[in-house]
LOMI-154006 format. One record per residue: x, y negated, z of N, C-alpha, C in turn; residue in one letter. Coordinates in steps of 0.05 Angstrom, whole numbers, plus 5000, padded with zeros to 4 digits. Layout:
<rs>
XYZXYZXYZa/...
</rs>
This chain:
<rs>
463644785231464844875206466845085210x/468845015229471045215234469945445246x/468045435264466745655278465645855257x/464545765235463345915216465346055199x/467745925193469746045176471546225192x/471846185219473646345235473446645231x/471046775233470847055229471947135203x/471446985181472447055154475547035154x/476446835167479446785168480847015181x/479647105203480847335218480647585202x/478447615189478147865171480147855148x/480547615137482347585116485347635123x/486047565148488747615158489047935161x/487048055172487048345177487148495151x/485348425133485448565105488248515092x/489148265095491848215081494048395093x/493948445120495848625130495548895120x/493148995115492749265103493649285075x/492949075060493949065033497049065031x/498148925050501248905052502649175055x/501349335073502649615077502549795053x/500249745038500049895013501949774991x/502049514989503549364969506449434972x/507649454997510349515001511149764987x/509349974988509850224972510250184943x/508150014930508649964903511149824896x/511949614912514249454905516749594909x/517049774930519449934933519850144911x/517650264902518150454880518750304854x/517450074850518149944825520949834826x/521749724850524449634852526749834844x/526050094849528150294845527850414818x/525150504812524750654787523550484764x/522850234768521550074750518850214740x/517650324761515150484756512950394774x/510550354764508250314779507050584787x/507150644813506150904824503050894826x/501650944804498750924804497451114824x/498851314833497751504850497851414880x/498851174885499251074912496651024927x/494750904912492250864924490851134933x/491251344917490151594923491451744948x/494151684951495451784974494251634999x/493851384998492451235018489651365025x/488351435004485451565009485851825022x/487851985012488252245024488852245054x/490452015062490851985090488251955107x/486251825093483851795107482352075111x/482552225089481252495094482752675112x/485452665112487052805132486052765159x/485652495167484652405192481952525199x/480052515180477352625182477352925190x/478753075174479053375179480653445203x/482853325208484453395232483053325258x/481653105260480353025286477953205290x/476953365270474853535275475553785293x/478153835293479054055310481454005329x/482653765326484853695342484453435356x/485953405381485653135393486952925378x/486152675383486952445368490252415371x/491152475395494052435400495752625382x/494552825374495953015356495352935326x/492852865320491952815294493452585281x/494052365297495152125285497952185275x/499752305291502452375279502452575256x/500352765258500152955236499252825211x/497452625212496552495188498952355175x/500652225189503052105178504852285165x/505352525178506952725167505952855142x/503252915142502053025117502052835095x/501552585101501652385079504452345067x/506352375084509052345075509852595057x/508952835066509353065051508053045023x/505452935022504152894997505552704979x/506452474990507852284973510552414963x/511952554980514252684971513652894948x/511653064950510853244933510053104904x/508552894906507852744880510352674865x/512352554880514852454866516352704856x/516452914869518053144859516553274836x/513853294835512353434815512053254790x/511153004796510152834774512452654761x/514452574778516452374768519152484765x/520052664784522852774781523452894755x/521653084744522353214718522453014694x/521452774698521352574676523552354681x/525652414697527452204705528852094680x/529252244658530552134635528652094611x/526052134618524052114596523551804591x/522251744568521451454562519451364584x/519551114590517950974611515051034608x/514051054583511351094579510451354587x/512251564583511551834594511251834624x/512951694637512751694666510151554675x/509451344661506851214669504451384665x/504651544643502351714637502151924659x/504552024669504452204688503452104715x/504051864719503151724745499951704744x/498851624720495951614719494751904721x/496152084708495152384712495252464739x/497352404755497352484782495152354799x/494452094792492451954807489752094801x/489152154777486452274771486352564782x/488652704781488652984793488152974823x/489352794837488752764865485952694871x/484552494855481852424859480052664854x/480652814834478953054827479153274849x/481753314858481953504880480553424905x/480453154912478853054934475953104931x/474953044906472153094900471453384906x/473353574895472853854898472653934927x/474553844943474753914972472453824989x/471753574983469753454997466853494987x/466753624964464053644950463053384943x/464453184940463552914932461952764953x/461952864978460452734999462252535014x/461252305021462552125038462852225066x/465352185077465852265104466052035123x/465152075147465351865168468051865181x/469451655181472151645192471851655223x/473551795238473251795267473851525279x/472851485302473451215317476151245330x/477951085322480651085336480350945363x/481451065384481250945410482650665411x/481150485426482150215429482050035405x/482750125382482949965358480049855350x/478150035356475349965348473849795369x/475149745391473749595411473349295402x/471549165413470848895407472148695424x/473148475414474548255430473347995420x/473347795438472447515432474847335426x/474847215402476847015398475446755390x/475446555408474046315405471146375403x/469946295381466946345377466546595362x/468546735353468246975336468747225352x/467147425346467247685358468447875337x/470548015342472048175323473148415336x/474048615320475348865332478148785337x/479348965356482048925363483948985340x/482949155321484649215298485048975282x/483348775281483848525268486348385278x/486748395304489048265316491548435313x/491148695316493448865314494548895287x/492948885265493948935238496148745231x/495748465232497948285222500448325239x/500248385265502548405283504248655275x/502648875273503949135266505049125238x/503748985218504848965192507548815192x/507748605205510048435207512448595219x/511748735242513748885255514649115237x/513049245225513949465207515449355183x/514649135172516349025150518948925159x/519148815182521748725194523648965197x/522449185209523849435211524949555185x/523149535164523749625138526049475126x/525749195127527849025116530649055130x/530449115157532849165172534049435164x/532449625159533549885148534849845121x/533649705103534649645077537349495077x/537549295097539649125097542249235114x/541549395132543549455153544549775153x/543049925137543850215140544950315112x/546150555114547450685092545350745070x/543050855077541150925058539850675046x/539750475063538750205052540550095032x/543250125038545250025018544850164993x/544350444993544050604970541550514955x/539350454969537050374956537450104940x/538949924953539449664939541249704915x/543049884917544949944895543250044872x/541550274878540050374857538050184844x/537150014860535249824851536549624830x/539049554837540549364820541449494795x/542449724796543149854771543250184776x/541250284761540650574767543050754756x/544150684731546150834718548850824733x/549650594740552150554753552050684781x/549850674796549650794820550151114819x/549051224796549551514791552451564788x/553751384773556751444766558251394793x/557451234811558751184835558251404857x/556751594850556351834868554051814886x/552351604882550051584899547951814892x/546851954911544852144906542252034900x/541652004874539351844864536751994874x/536652244871534252384878533552354908x/535552354925535052304952534052024960x/535251824947534451564950531451524941x/530851614919528051594909526251744928x/526951964938525052124957524651954983x/526851844992526551675017524551435011x/524851334988523051104980520151184981x/519451404968516851514969515951584997x/517751705013516951775040516251535056x/517851315055517351055069514650955061x/514250925033511750815022509450975032x/509551235032507351395040506651375069x/508751355086508351315114506851055120x/507850835105506450575110503550585099x/503050735078500250785068498550925089x/499751115103498251265124497451065147x/499350905156498550715175496650515165x/496850425142494850245130492150365129x/491950625122489350745121488050755148x/489550795170488350795196487150525202x/488650315196487550045201485249985184x/485450045158483250005139480550145147x/480750405152478350555157477250515186x/478850375203477650305227475450075223x/475849915203473849705196471949815176x/472849985155470950085135470850385138x/468950485153469150745165468150975147x/467650935122466651145104468851215084x/469551455082471751555065470551725042x/471351615017470351744991472951794974x/472751974955475152034939476151794922x/474451594919475451364902475751114919x/475651144945475550894961478050744962x/480350884955482950754955483450604930x/481650614908482350504884482450204885x/480450094897480349784898482549664917x/482849774941485149684957487849714944x/488249944928490649994915491049804893x/489049724877489249534857489849264868x/488549174890489048924902491948914913x/492849124925495449134934497549114911x/496849234890498649214866498748914856x/496348794856496248504849497948354868x/497648404892499348254915502348304909x/503148544902505948594895507048434871x/505248404850505948254827505847954834x/504047874850503647584855506147504873x/507047664892509247594907511947624894x/512047794874514547854858515048134862x/514148304843514448594848517348654849x/518048834870520648884875521748734900x/520148544907520848384931518948454956x/519948564976518248654999517048405012x/518648205019517247975033515247845014x/515747834989514047734968511247894969x/511548144969509148314969507448264994x/508748235016507348175042505947915042x/507147715032506147445031503847445010x/504347564988501947574966499647724978x/500147944994497748085006496147915025x/497547775042496147595061494647375047x/495947245026494547035011491947154998x/492047374986489747504973487647584994x/488447705015486347775037485047525048x/486547315053485247075064483546955043x/484546925019482946774998480346924993x/480447174989477847314982475847305004x/476747295028474847275051473846985053x/475446785047474546495047472446455024x/472846605002470846584981468346694990x/468246925006465747015017464546815037x/466346685052465146485072463646245056x/464746195032463445985016460946065002x/460146325005457746414994457946554967x/460446594956460846704930461946994933x/460747154949461547434953461847594928x/460247554909460347704884462847644869x/464147414874466547344859469247404874x/469047524900471347554917473447754901x/472247964891474048164876475048044849x/473347884836474147774809476447574815x/476447434836478647244843481347374841x/481547614854484047754854485147804829x/483447904810484347974784484847724765x/483247514771483747274757486547154765x/487147194791489847104800492147244787x/491647504782493647664767494047564741x/492047484727492147384699493747124700x/492946934717494246684720497346724726x/497946894746500746934753502347034727x/501247244714502547344692502847134667x/501146954666501246754645503546544653x/503446454677505146214685507746284699x/507646514713510146594728510146904729x/510947024707510847324705512447474728x/514447334738516147464756514947444786x/512847294789511547254816512947034832x/512047004856513246794873516046824880x/516847084887519547114897521147314879x/519847364855521247554836523647424822x/525547584813527747484800527847594769x/528647404751528647464725530847674720x/530247874703532348094698532448114667x/534748174659535448204630535048504622x/533548554603533348834593535848914579x/536749164585539049274572538249404545x/539949354525539349474499541849644490x/
</rs>
């Protein structure tokens, strides 16, 4: 029995780590701006296309850091173009702008690629096969949770121990007072988008090592599931988003192991409904009072 479940369990842990890297981007932006960055899944997709086109003419050792840099620039640009001009606008306006940015990026990717699926390049070593007990899996399955945990620890350390991290916590706690205290709000928000985009780039490399076809809409479902993970864990809480992502990744793969593959995606969104009904703040979220 365990031998049959083991491959699904390993896949769930790996997928959970990939969701976690995307979910952290959602939860960080929400923690500071109280905004769901709907374009985040498309930034993840764009990172996949960056790798496809860069490796066509450049060695892998150059392409990997360039993908992270280009994805960071893209995330920074989205924030400056779609969100910064609406800093004092009603929240609904910002949300519409986020949805518009998402569809704009999708359509640009359709235009650039001609709507054709692209084959993701094989990353050295990560795509190799390894034996764990009775299960045969790729090395990326083992690397993903370890790398995710290390990156999250580094991020939490940055937020807790550095000056920019202190500024991020202050802005998250009270946006208006932080401005009055002289904190450079725009710089803090830009750093937040930069970190989230960099993690999305790393997540895309791990994701597409397992799912090697890149299309303009491929990031929609991982992005939605990462958003659910962030809500489930308590949006605004980085550890909560990570734990929520691992729970969702493992649960949906165990559902596949039980023979209910058609319901694996439905489970994720059913979980979102249940959480919103019974614990709207998520597992680690804190209740906040709305200012009037």
